[in-house]
C-alpha positions in Angstrom: 118.4 38.8 64.7 122.0 40.9 66.5 121.2 43.7 64.5 117.6 44.3 65.7 118.8 43.5 69.3 121.7 46.1 68.7 118.8 48.9 67.0 116.0 48.2 70.0 119.2 48.5 72.3 120.0 52.0 70.6 116.2 53.0 70.5 115.9 52.4 74.3 119.0 54.3 75.0 117.6 57.2 72.7 114.5 56.9 74.6 116.4 57.3 77.9 118.2 60.2 76.8 114.9 62.2 75.3 112.9 61.4 79.0 115.9 62.7 80.3 116.2 65.6 78.3 112.2 66.0 78.8 112.6 65.8 82.4 115.4 68.5 82.5 114.0 70.7 80.1 110.7 70.3 82.7 112.8 71.4 85.7 114.7 74.0 83.5 111.2 75.7 82.5 110.0 75.7 86.5 113.5 77.0 87.8 113.0 79.9 85.3 109.3 80.5 86.2 110.5 80.7 89.9 113.3 82.2 88.9 111.0 85.0 87.3 108.4 85.3 90.1 111.5 86.3 92.3 113.0 88.8 89.9 109.3 90.2 90.1 109.6 90.3 93.8 112.9 91.6 94.1 111.8 94.3 91.9 108.7 95.1 93.9 110.9 95.3 97.1 113.2 97.5 95.2 110.7 99.9 93.8 109.4 100.2 97.4 112.8 101.1 99.0 113.3 103.5 96.2 109.7 105.3 96.5 109.7 105.0 100.4 112.2 108.2 100.8 109.9 110.1 98.6 106.9 108.7 100.6 108.0 109.1 103.9 109.1 113.3 103.0 105.7 113.6 101.6 103.9 112.5 104.6 106.0 113.9 107.5 105.1 117.0 106.0 101.3 116.6 106.1 98.7 117.3 103.4 98.2 120.8 103.6 100.4 121.5 100.5 99.3 119.2 97.9 96.1 117.0 99.6 95.4 115.0 96.3 99.3 113.8 95.5 99.2 113.3 99.6 96.1 110.7 99.5 97.5 109.0 96.5 100.9 108.4 98.2 98.9 107.0 101.3 97.2 104.6 99.0 100.5 103.7 97.1 101.5 103.2 100.8 98.6 101.0 101.9 98.9 99.1 98.6 102.8 98.0 99.6 101.3 97.0 103.0 98.7 94.7 101.3 101.8 93.4 98.9 104.2 93.0 102.0 101.5 91.1 104.1 100.9 88.8 101.3 104.7 87.8 100.8 105.5 87.9 104.6 108.0 90.4 104.2 108.1 91.1 108.1 110.6 94.2 108.1 108.8 95.9 105.0 105.6 95.4 106.4 106.4 97.4 109.6 108.1 100.1 107.9 105.1 100.5 105.5 102.5 100.1 108.4 104.7 102.8 110.5 104.8 105.3 108.0 101.1 105.0 106.8 100.2 105.7 110.6 102.4 108.8 110.2 100.3 109.4 107.0 97.1 109.0 108.6 97.6 111.1 111.8 98.8 113.8 109.6 95.6 113.7 107.9 93.8 113.6 110.8 95.8 116.6 112.4 95.0 118.6 109.2 91.0 117.9 109.3 91.0 119.2 113.1 92.9 121.9 111.8 90.2 122.8 109.6 87.3 122.0 112.0 88.9 123.8 114.5 89.5 127.0 112.0 85.9 127.0 111.5 84.8 126.2 115.0 85.4 129.4 117.1 83.6 130.4 120.2 80.9 133.3 119.7 81.2 136.1 121.6 78.6 136.4 124.4 77.1 139.5 122.8 76.7 137.2 119.7 75.1 134.5 121.6 72.4 137.0 123.4 71.6 138.2 119.7 71.1 134.9 118.4 69.0 133.8 121.0 66.9 136.8 121.2 66.3 136.7 117.4 63.0 135.1 116.1 64.1 134.7 112.6 66.8 132.4 111.0 69.7 133.8 109.6 71.7 131.3 107.4 75.8 131.2 107.3 76.7 133.3 104.3 78.8 131.2 101.6 81.0 134.1 101.6 82.1 133.9 105.2 83.5 130.1 104.3 86.7 129.6 102.4 85.7 127.1 99.4 89.1 125.5 99.4 88.9 124.5 103.1 86.0 123.4 102.7 86.6 121.5 99.7 89.7 120.1 101.4 87.6 118.7 104.0 85.3 117.2 102.1 88.1 115.3 100.0 89.5 114.4 103.4 86.1 113.1 104.4 85.6 111.0 101.4 89.0 109.6 101.7 88.0 108.6 105.5 84.9 107.2 104.5 86.7 105.5 101.5 88.8 103.3 103.4 86.3 102.7 106.9 87.4 105.8 109.2 84.2 107.4 108.7 83.1 107.1 112.1 85.9 108.1 113.6 86.4 111.1 111.8 82.5 112.0 112.5 83.3 111.9 116.4 86.3 114.0 116.3 84.0 116.6 114.2 81.6 116.4 116.8 84.1 116.6 119.8 86.2 119.4 118.2 82.7 121.3 117.3 81.2 120.3 121.0 83.8 121.9 122.7 83.8 125.3 120.7 79.9 125.3 122.1 81.0 124.6 125.7 83.3 126.9 125.1 80.8 129.6 123.9 78.7 129.0 126.8 81.3 129.5 129.4 82.2 133.1 127.9 78.9 133.9 128.2 78.0 132.5 131.3 81.3 134.5 132.5 80.1 137.5 130.9 77.0 137.4 132.8 
């Protein structure tokens, strides 16, 4: 009997030890998972800081030199914004939002430049000729630079994809409307 009590005691001690090891193993695995998650977050933040300067230079220079890369960087910044919002990184979120807003503003300025480039006031004499004309003469495709129109189209599509379509349409209408008013004013002043 003494050996069976001794054996039972040893078995209980071994079982307690095994259960303790199992709990410790479970806690260690949970900690490793937490550490891996933290490492992923830290790595993402470091990548953001590494890319931040590069993105900042490109966005501050504006979209006119390389529009497609510019829009890719804006999208990357928008992704960073969503990520920092998700992990509640307030300082990084503020920086990414500020830089994104600068990028959007530069894109709006570029679209305005393209609109104004092709929206010059009409000479009063030409306006009178157009008014007297009974036939319709479409604008010649050679008069418009394809690269600028394709740039405007890319910008317009990007704004549309990101929910800014109406704002761009309003800006277009305003810019074109002001050029029409300018044409009429020139006409009136010449009479």
